[in-house]
C-alpha positions, 0 to 999 in steps of 0.5 A: 567513462561515458566516452568509453561506453559511447565508443564501445561497439554494440553487439548485433542484437543490441543494435536491433534493440536500439532501433526501438525507442524506450517508451515503445518498449515500456508501453505494453507494460504500461497498458496493463494499468492504463487500460483500466484507468482510461476505461473508467475515465472513458465511461465518465466522458459519456455519462448517462443522465439518469445515473448522474441524477441518481448519484447527485441526489442520493449518493455524492453529497453524503459520500463526498462529505464522509470521504473528505472529513475522513481524509482530513481527520486521518491526516491530522491523526497520522501527523500528530502520531507519526511525526513526534514519534519519529523525532523521539526515536531518531534524535532522543535517547530514552528507555526503550528507544532502540526497541520502539525505533523498529517496533513502531513500524509493526502496525504495517503488518496489519491490514486496516480491515483486521485492525477494524474488526479487532477494535469493533470486537473490543468496543462494541456493546457486547465487547469486553470494554463496554461489558466491563464498564457496565460491571463497574458503573451499572447499566447506566454506563455510557459509551459512544456507538462505534458501529457507523461512527466516524471516530472509530474509523479515524482511530483505526485508520490512524493506527494503520497508516501512521507508520508511513509518516513515521518511517519517512519522517524518521529517515528525515530526522536521522539525516538532520542529526543533532547539528541543526538541533544543537544550533537551535539550542545555542540560539536560545530555543527550547527542545520543543521550540527547536523541534517545531522551528527547525526539525519539522520545516527541514523534514517537510518534504518527507513528511508530506510524502508520508502524508500523501501515502497515508491519504491515498491508502485512506481513499483506497480503503474498503475493508475498514470502512465496510466493517464500521459501516461508514460510507465512503467512495469505495463502499458506494462503488461496491454497493452500486455494482453488487447491491444495485447491479449498476456497473455504470454508476460504479464506473462514474464513482470510480472515475471521480476517485481516479481524479482525486488519486491523480491529484494526490499522486502529483502532490506526492511526486512534488514532495519527492522532489524536495528531498535533496539536502542532508546535514548530518554525518554518520552515526550521530548519537542521540540527545539523552533525555533526563528526568520526567521527559525520558519517562514521558517519551517512553510512555507515549511510545508504549501507548501507541505501540500497545494500542496499534499492535500489542492489544490487537495481536493479543486479541487475535491470538485469544480469539484464534485459540477459542475458534481454531477447531471450528474454523479450520474446516476443509474449506479453509485449506481451499481459501489458503490454497487460493490465496497462495496461488493468487499471491505467487502468480501475481508476484511472478508476473509483477517481478518479471514486468518490473525487471523489464521496466527497470532494464528499459529505463536504465538503457533509455534514460530519456524523458518519454521513457521515464513518463511511460514507466511512471504511468506503468506503475501508477496503479499502486496509487489507484484504489483496488475497487477502481482497478476492479471496475476498470478491468471488469468492463473490457474483460466483459466486452471481450468475453461477450465477443469471444462467446459470440464467436464460439456459439456457432461452434456449439459453446453454451457457456455464459462466461469465459474470462469474467471471474477467472483467475487470469482476470484477477492476476491482471488487476492485481499485477497492475495494482502492485507492479510499483512495489516490485519495480521500486525494489528491482530498480533500486537493485538495478542502480547498484550495477555500475557502468564499468561492469556493463562495459566489461561485459560488452568488451567480452562480446555479450549481447543483450540477452546474454548480458541479462542472463550472465550479468544482470540476473546474478546481481539482481537476485536479492532485489528480485527476491525482495520484489517477489516477497513484497508483492506476494505479501501485499496480494495476500492482504488485498481485499477489494480486487479479489472480492469484486472480480472473483467468481462465486465461491472462489474465496481467499483468506481476505474474502473469508475475513470479509464474509465473517466480519459482515456477519459480526463473527469477529472471533471466527475471523481471527484465524485467517486474520492472524495468518495474514498478519504473520505473513505481513510481518515479512516486509516489515522485517525487510524495511527494518533491516534496510533502515538499519543498514542505511543508518549503519552505512551513513 
């Protein structure tokens, strides 16, 4: 087949396209992410001594310790929750197993900041939990302080991010099937011992990949830690920019975040390389649990599902029913319209750019092109607050340059690009391009070489082949990419919050404003709308998982 393809004459337009190396074609898209990241790193290479002195003396020791401790405890939490649940639902049969296998993914629909303010409303001093404790035990009832607490932040982020470990670990355990487990049992190992000695070591690359994703999300989180008033790098960055009006300090903190993220991204990439073995056949039936073990498995799954999804969604519905008349004022529709406009625009840009990257990567499978594509999609690993700083600095420079050119012509404004929708679209596209690329590239891989060969024998050039072959076959993948980016943008908070113009608010920004004033019930209406939309990618993930399992 490869000899036939090599011998097939290229169309004139295709020969012209071949003159350009693949990395050069992908580089303009990669610059969308590289410029903000390099801008932040460039600021770090020319530090201001007074800024660093302030950061070292008053900021870095506290936020470094807080961030490191938070990441450590969240990593322990997501592993202790995600891995056992993945093993139970993948390899064991117990009451409710089929329901929990997909229901335990539902917390992915919750932005972490929504889970945070729901838990804050439940457990704060005036919340229902502490109020009921005082009814039972009097005013002497004691409950740990949740605002500013490490334990509350860890609890919320564990519930929000354990599905990353659960999803990947479950796929690993399902590929193992029962054979490895039965082999361990024949050697005299009990089921728990077989789990620790056989199943977990074989699934280690998948577990490490899910853990790396959870840690990157923890490092990037802004909304949840802001609700709990727990200072980390992201909250320090926001305060440096907006409270202290010191963009240089924000850029220095952003540079440190970029370095940490690059280490985590490298670790996640290394874990991906280990996923090269399978031992299971298709449709391997699970092991039936008996006696108290089956009900213990049910209780553990039910407890996690109730705490991470059922109670938060019920609380949001209750709050929404009591506040929707107050909250649904005319401005609310502006928040919704702004959110939809931003989501649709970013989804369209990211989907088109992902199509270009996938096409270039397919036709130029060399190492340089591969690295350029990886750089283009690294934005998903970079915290939104960092991208906001990295985009704002060059946009502000360009804005000042344009204003200086236009002032002799009578222009009297103070900004053109800063705070514009275009700036937000650039930053959001850089952040979520990876989401669109993975969906588009997966669909691109399903197009066979024989289909390309047939199109070339018909004399189709590059653009004709794209229009008549690729686009019809990629329709499903492009739609998935568009929807997933749209949903992610609707949930995103830091970039929109930090780059928007004053008064241009979205649903996520509205939630931030309300939770900043501890108005938990009022924040439930926009939060419930975001969660409802957030269920869409979860449904897609569940369907893809079921299809993969059904197909072996």
